[in-house]
N, CA, C and O of each residue as an XYZ file, in Angstrom:
260
protein
N      17.407     -6.448    -72.001
C      16.679     -7.565    -71.438
C      16.764     -7.482    -69.916
O      17.842     -7.251    -69.368
N      15.617     -7.672    -69.218
C      15.608     -7.619    -67.758
C      16.256     -8.849    -67.160
O      16.308     -9.907    -67.787
N      16.744     -8.704    -65.956
C      17.360     -9.853    -65.291
C      16.336    -10.562    -64.427
O      15.410     -9.931    -63.919
N      16.491    -11.861    -64.255
C      15.577    -12.649    -63.432
C      15.779    -12.289    -61.965
O      16.900    -12.027    -61.530
N      14.692    -12.279    -61.213
C      14.735    -12.001    -59.783
C      14.035    -13.143    -59.066
O      13.802    -14.200    -59.652
N      13.699    -12.930    -57.797
C      12.965    -13.946    -57.066
C      11.461    -13.858    -57.322
O      10.686    -14.565    -56.678
N      11.040    -12.998    -58.255
C       9.629    -12.919    -58.641
C       9.299    -14.093    -59.551
O      10.123    -14.501    -60.369
N       8.083    -14.639    -59.409
C       7.657    -15.773    -60.229
C       6.274    -15.516    -60.807
O       5.565    -14.607    -60.375
N       5.904    -16.318    -61.780
C       4.520    -16.355    -62.247
C       4.089    -17.810    -62.293
O       4.911    -18.711    -62.455
N       2.794    -18.025    -62.147
C       2.226    -19.367    -62.214
C       1.675    -19.599    -63.609
O       1.079    -18.710    -64.218
N       1.891    -20.829    -64.110
C       1.467    -21.213    -65.453
C       0.743    -22.551    -65.422
O       0.992    -23.382    -64.549
N      -0.151    -22.750    -66.377
C      -0.820    -24.037    -66.550
C       0.196    -25.068    -67.028
O       0.916    -24.821    -67.995
N       0.261    -26.209    -66.370
C       1.189    -27.270    -66.764
C       0.774    -27.909    -68.081
O       1.600    -28.545    -68.734
N      -0.483    -27.758    -68.491
C      -0.967    -28.359    -69.739
C      -0.667    -27.481    -70.957
O      -0.095    -27.954    -71.939
N      -1.059    -26.188    -70.891
C      -0.963    -25.334    -72.082
C       0.044    -24.195    -71.941
O       0.360    -23.529    -72.928
N       0.553    -23.959    -70.728
C       1.520    -22.880    -70.517
C       0.893    -21.513    -70.326
O       1.609    -20.525    -70.162
N      -0.444    -21.436    -70.345
C      -1.131    -20.157    -70.159
C      -0.988    -19.648    -68.738
O      -0.808    -20.430    -67.805
N      -1.069    -18.319    -68.574
C      -0.924    -17.744    -67.242
C      -2.243    -17.214    -66.668
O      -2.233    -16.526    -65.647
N      -3.364    -17.520    -67.301
C      -4.675    -17.138    -66.757
C      -5.168    -18.290    -65.880
O      -6.067    -19.039    -66.262
N      -4.569    -18.414    -64.712
C      -4.863    -19.523    -63.808
C      -5.373    -19.007    -62.473
O      -5.043    -17.902    -62.042
N      -6.188    -19.837    -61.830
C      -6.723    -19.497    -60.515
C      -6.592    -20.695    -59.590
O      -6.448    -21.834    -60.034
N      -6.646    -20.409    -58.279
C      -6.639    -21.454    -57.252
C      -7.890    -21.307    -56.417
O      -8.407    -20.204    -56.242
N      -8.371    -22.419    -55.903
C      -9.490    -22.396    -54.982
C      -8.975    -21.879    -53.643
O      -7.884    -22.249    -53.212
N      -9.765    -21.017    -52.978
C      -9.300    -20.406    -51.731
C     -10.474    -19.985    -50.861
O     -11.612    -19.895    -51.321
N     -10.172    -19.730    -49.595
C     -11.132    -19.148    -48.658
C     -10.652    -17.757    -48.292
O      -9.453    -17.497    -48.201
N     -11.608    -16.875    -48.086
C     -11.315    -15.538    -47.578
C     -12.182    -15.316    -46.347
O     -13.298    -15.829    -46.261
N     -11.664    -14.552    -45.402
C     -12.461    -14.225    -44.212
C     -12.531    -12.714    -44.073
O     -11.621    -11.990    -44.478
N     -13.635    -12.254    -43.490
C     -13.858    -10.825    -43.318
C     -12.998    -10.307    -42.175
O     -13.068    -10.827    -41.061
N     -12.191     -9.293    -42.438
C     -11.353     -8.652    -41.429
C     -12.085     -7.398    -40.950
O     -12.168     -6.404    -41.673
N     -12.609     -7.453    -39.741
C     -13.414     -6.353    -39.200
C     -12.590     -5.071    -39.096
O     -13.074     -3.997    -39.452
N     -11.361     -5.170    -38.615
C     -10.515     -3.989    -38.431
C     -10.188     -3.311    -39.761
O     -10.254     -2.086    -39.856
N      -9.837     -4.087    -40.787
C      -9.458     -3.517    -42.089
C     -10.649     -3.282    -43.008
O     -10.527     -2.599    -44.024
N     -11.814     -3.853    -42.650
C     -13.022     -3.735    -43.454
C     -12.824     -4.211    -44.887
O     -13.235     -3.555    -45.844
N     -12.179     -5.376    -45.007
C     -12.002     -5.993    -46.315
C     -11.806     -7.492    -46.164
O     -11.532     -7.978    -45.067
N     -11.944     -8.224    -47.261
C     -11.727     -9.658    -47.260
C     -10.237     -9.935    -47.242
O      -9.468     -9.290    -47.955
N      -9.830    -10.902    -46.421
C      -8.427    -11.301    -46.317
C      -8.312    -12.777    -46.695
O      -9.042    -13.617    -46.170
N      -7.403    -13.082    -47.597
C      -7.173    -14.461    -47.993
C      -6.606    -15.218    -46.807
O      -5.599    -14.809    -46.229
N      -7.250    -16.325    -46.438
C      -6.793    -17.053    -45.253
C      -6.356    -18.481    -45.550
O      -5.673    -19.092    -44.728
N      -6.734    -19.031    -46.708
C      -6.360    -20.407    -47.031
C      -6.439    -20.616    -48.532
O      -7.407    -20.188    -49.160
N      -5.442    -21.265    -49.121
C      -5.518    -21.686    -50.518
C      -5.492    -23.207    -50.560
O      -4.938    -23.855    -49.672
N      -6.094    -23.765    -51.596
C      -6.208    -25.211    -51.727
C      -5.500    -25.685    -52.990
O      -5.079    -24.866    -53.808
N      -5.368    -26.983    -53.155
C      -4.626    -27.566    -54.271
C      -5.323    -27.408    -55.617
O      -4.654    -27.397    -56.651
N      -6.649    -27.287    -55.631
C      -7.373    -27.212    -56.900
C      -6.947    -25.974    -57.687
O      -7.015    -24.855    -57.179
N      -6.507    -26.182    -58.930
C      -6.129    -25.085    -59.821
C      -6.895    -25.236    -61.123
O      -7.194    -26.351    -61.553
N      -7.211    -24.104    -61.751
C      -7.991    -24.102    -62.984
C      -7.338    -23.164    -63.987
O      -6.889    -22.073    -63.633
N      -7.287    -23.605    -65.266
C      -6.739    -22.772    -66.331
C      -7.884    -22.194    -67.152
O      -8.751    -22.930    -67.622
N      -7.885    -20.886    -67.321
C      -8.928    -20.217    -68.088
C      -8.581    -20.141    -69.573
O      -9.380    -19.640    -70.365
N      -7.394    -20.633    -69.967
C      -7.047    -20.747    -71.386
C      -7.574    -22.070    -71.946
O      -8.261    -22.083    -72.967
N      -7.250    -23.183    -71.277
C      -7.699    -24.484    -71.784
C      -8.972    -24.975    -71.085
O      -9.471    -26.057    -71.394
N      -9.494    -24.182    -70.146
C     -10.791    -24.437    -69.499
C     -10.875    -25.804    -68.838
O     -11.811    -26.569    -69.072
N      -9.872    -26.099    -68.003
C      -9.893    -27.371    -67.277
C      -9.034    -27.277    -66.026
O      -8.229    -26.362    -65.856
N      -9.239    -28.262    -65.160
C      -8.397    -28.389    -63.968
C      -6.961    -28.647    -64.426
O      -6.733    -29.297    -65.445
N      -6.007    -28.135    -63.668
C      -4.614    -28.288    -64.061
C      -3.703    -28.370    -62.844
O      -4.146    -28.224    -61.704
N      -2.442    -28.601    -63.104
C      -1.373    -28.487    -62.112
C      -0.630    -27.213    -62.470
O      -0.468    -26.906    -63.651
N      -0.175    -26.466    -61.473
C       0.510    -25.205    -61.744
C       2.025    -25.385    -61.740
O       2.580    -26.058    -60.871
N       2.679    -24.780    -62.714
C       4.135    -24.679    -62.774
C       4.499    -23.229    -62.498
O       3.649    -22.344    -62.587
N       5.753    -22.985    -62.165
C       6.229    -21.616    -61.959
C       7.442    -21.351    -62.849
O       8.136    -22.274    -63.275
N       7.677    -20.079    -63.114
C       8.897    -19.657    -63.804
C       9.268    -18.270    -63.300
O       8.396    -17.521    -62.863
N      10.539    -17.920    -63.353
C      10.972    -16.601    -62.904
C      10.422    -15.508    -63.812
O      10.207    -15.730    -65.004
N      10.198    -14.339    -63.248
C       9.720    -13.176    -63.993
C      10.855    -12.154    -64.011
O      11.500    -11.915    -62.990
N      11.091    -11.565    -65.156
C      12.128    -10.542    -65.277
C      11.772     -9.319    -64.436
O      10.601     -8.970    -64.287
N      12.789     -8.686    -63.897
C      12.598     -7.466    -63.103
C      12.027     -6.370    -64.012
O      12.538     -6.164    -65.113
N      10.966     -5.658    -63.568
C      10.385     -4.614    -64.410
C      11.369     -3.477    -64.650
O      12.163     -3.141    -63.771
N      11.319     -2.889    -65.833
C      12.182     -1.741    -66.150
C      11.721     -0.526    -65.363
O      10.525     -0.343    -65.136
N      12.659      0.293    -64.952
C      12.313      1.515    -64.169
C      11.897      2.633    -65.048
O      11.577      3.716    -64.560
């Protein structure tokens, strides 16, 4: 069994599913030529129960080498 580390995952507070997203803004970084996440917002959505939700976190086990 892996040991817990400071890694976390986000879960839906309603159903416990981990297919969740947050509303965010991205801005174009001219130097890197890619979109860079610049702001996240409170709105969260669960793709398991298909509704707005609150996000919970839990520790993730360290991956095996």
